[in-house]
C-alpha positions in Angstrom: 10.9 23.7 -21.6 12.2 21.2 -19.3 11.7 24.1 -16.9 7.8 24.6 -17.8 7.7 20.7 -17.0 9.2 20.8 -13.8 7.2 24.0 -12.6 4.0 22.1 -13.6 5.4 19.4 -11.4 5.7 22.1 -8.6 2.0 23.2 -9.1 0.7 19.4 -9.2 2.7 18.8 -6.3 1.5 22.0 -3.8 -2.2 22.1 -5.8 -1.8 18.2 -3.5 -0.3 19.2 -0.8 -3.2 22.2 -0.4 -6.2 19.9 -0.9 -4.3 17.2 2.0 -4.3 20.4 4.2 -7.8 21.4 3.5 -9.1 17.3 4.1 -6.6 17.4 7.8 -8.2 16.1 10.7 -6.8 17.0 13.8 -8.1 14.0 15.8 -7.8 11.4 13.9 -3.9 12.7 13.4 -4.1 12.7 16.6 -5.1 9.0 17.2 -3.3 7.8 14.8 0.1 9.4 16.3 -1.3 7.3 19.8 -1.5 4.7 17.8 2.4 4.6 17.0 1.8 5.8 13.3 5.7 6.6 12.7 5.3 9.2 10.7 6.8 13.2 11.6 3.6 15.2 9.6 0.1 13.1 10.1 -3.2 15.4 8.7 -5.3 12.3 9.5 -7.0 12.7 6.1 -9.7 9.7 5.3 -8.9 7.4 2.7 -12.1 8.8 0.7 -11.0 12.4 0.7 -7.2 11.5 -0.3 -9.0 9.2 -3.0 -11.3 12.5 -4.5 -7.9 14.4 -4.4 -6.2 11.7 -6.4 -9.3 11.0 -9.0 -9.1 15.1 -9.4 -5.7 15.4 -9.7 -5.1 11.9 -12.0 -2.5 9.9 -12.9 0.9 11.6 -12.7 3.7 9.1 -12.1 6.4 11.7 -11.3 3.9 13.0 -8.6 3.1 10.1 -7.6 7.0 9.7 -7.3 7.5 12.7 -5.9 5.2 12.6 -3.0 5.9 8.8 -2.3 10.0 10.1 -1.7 8.2 11.9 1.2 8.9 9.4 3.7 8.0 11.5 6.6 4.4 12.6 5.6 2.0 10.2 5.7 -1.1 11.5 3.3 1.7 12.1 0.3 3.0 8.1 1.1 -0.8 6.8 1.0 -1.9 9.3 -2.2 1.1 8.5 -4.0 -0.4 4.9 -4.3 -3.4 5.6 -6.0 -1.6 8.3 -8.3 1.1 6.2 -9.8 -0.4 4.8 -13.4 0.0 0.4 -12.8 0.8 0.2 -16.2 3.7 2.0 -15.7 5.2 0.5 -12.0 7.9 -1.9 -13.1 8.8 -4.5 -11.0 12.0 -3.3 -9.4 10.6 -0.3 -8.7 7.6 -2.0 -6.9 9.6 -4.2 -4.9 11.5 -0.9 -3.6 7.8 0.5 -2.5 7.4 -2.8 -1.0 10.7 -2.1 0.5 10.0 1.2 1.9 6.6 0.6 3.6 7.0 1.9 7.6 3.3 0.9 8.5 0.9 -1.6 8.4 -1.8 1.2 7.0 0.6 1.8 4.5 0.9 -1.9 3.3 -2.8 -2.2 3.3 -3.3 1.0 0.8 0.3 -0.2 -1.5 -1.5 -3.2 -2.0 -5.1 -2.3 -2.6 -4.8 0.6 -4.4 -1.9 -0.1 -6.9 0.0 -3.5 -6.6 -2.7 -5.6 -6.7 -3.5 -4.5 -10.6 0.5 -5.2 -11.8 0.4 -8.3 -13.5 3.2 -9.6 -11.8 1.9 -9.4 -8.9 1.9 -13.1 -8.4 6.2 -13.2 -8.0 6.1 -10.0 -5.7 4.2 -12.0 -3.5 7.1 -15.3 -3.7 9.9 -12.3 -3.9 8.5 -11.0 -0.6 7.6 -14.3 1.3 11.2 -15.1 1.4 12.4 -12.1 3.1 13.2 -12.2 6.9 11.8 -8.9 7.7 8.1 -10.0 8.6 6.7 -6.6 7.4 7.8 -7.8 4.4 5.5 -11.4 4.7 2.8 -9.4 5.7 2.8 -7.5 2.3 3.3 -10.8 0.5 0.4 -12.2 2.4 -1.7 -8.8 2.2 -1.2 -8.4 -1.8 -1.8 -12.5 -1.4 -5.3 -11.9 -0.1 -6.4 -8.9 -2.3 -5.6 -11.7 -5.3 -7.3 -14.5 -3.9 -10.7 -12.0 -3.5 -9.7 -10.9 -7.1 -9.4 -14.4 -8.6 -6.3 -13.5 -9.8 -4.1 -16.1 -7.4 -5.5 -19.7 -6.8 -6.3 -21.2 -3.1 -4.1 -24.5 -3.5 -2.6 -25.8 -0.8 0.8 -24.4 -1.1 -1.0 -20.8 -0.2 -2.1 -23.0 3.1 0.8 -24.3 4.2 2.7 -21.1 3.6 -0.5 -19.5 5.4 0.4 -22.2 8.8 3.8 -21.9 8.6 3.7 -18.0 8.8 0.9 -18.8 12.0 3.6 -20.4 14.2 6.2 -17.3 13.7 4.3 -14.4 13.3 4.2 -11.8 16.3 2.3 -8.5 14.8 -1.0 -9.0 15.8 -2.0 -7.0 12.5 -0.2 -10.0 10.8 -2.5 -12.2 12.9 -5.4 -11.1 11.8 -4.2 -11.3 8.2 -3.6 -14.6 8.7 -7.5 -15.6 9.9 -9.0 -13.1 7.0 -6.2 -16.1 4.8 -7.4 -18.8 6.2 -11.1 -18.3 6.1 -10.8 -17.1 2.2 -8.7 -19.9 1.8 -11.1 -22.0 3.3 -14.3 -20.2 1.2 -12.6 -21.1 -1.9 -11.5 -24.5 -1.3 -15.5 -25.0 -0.5 -16.7 -23.3 -3.2 
């Protein structure tokens, strides 16, 4: 029985990998490489294609974990965020996934497709904001933006101060863009 389950997992993983291959886009892959994407394998699949594949496959925790573990493959990592059943992710695993984020795109997709749906997402923000690595603070603030836009987090003076503090120390250009969006969202929320 256990052997049958493992075979089924391998079959699903192979189905995903075949679907990714079928949706590859060489021009997009080259552009991602030139832009500095850190993954060894980049197929250039568009997010809409990944979402369609994920919908066809259905939520699968084992498959999601296996694909997330393929740190060399951009598309495997991205689709894993779409395959993971949100209600089954624990806080420790969510934090571990955040710590393994290797690019801005990965952070954005992880926050949007998975983390924002977790009941403990606000607590995750606080854990990540205390980190020295700017990428971890980026994940925290990206998640904050998602929660503010969903109405799951209240705009407050506290968040304004965090955004201002990060504005004075940020070196990532993507972080500066994110901070501008957060300032706008906080101002809009405050005015309404």
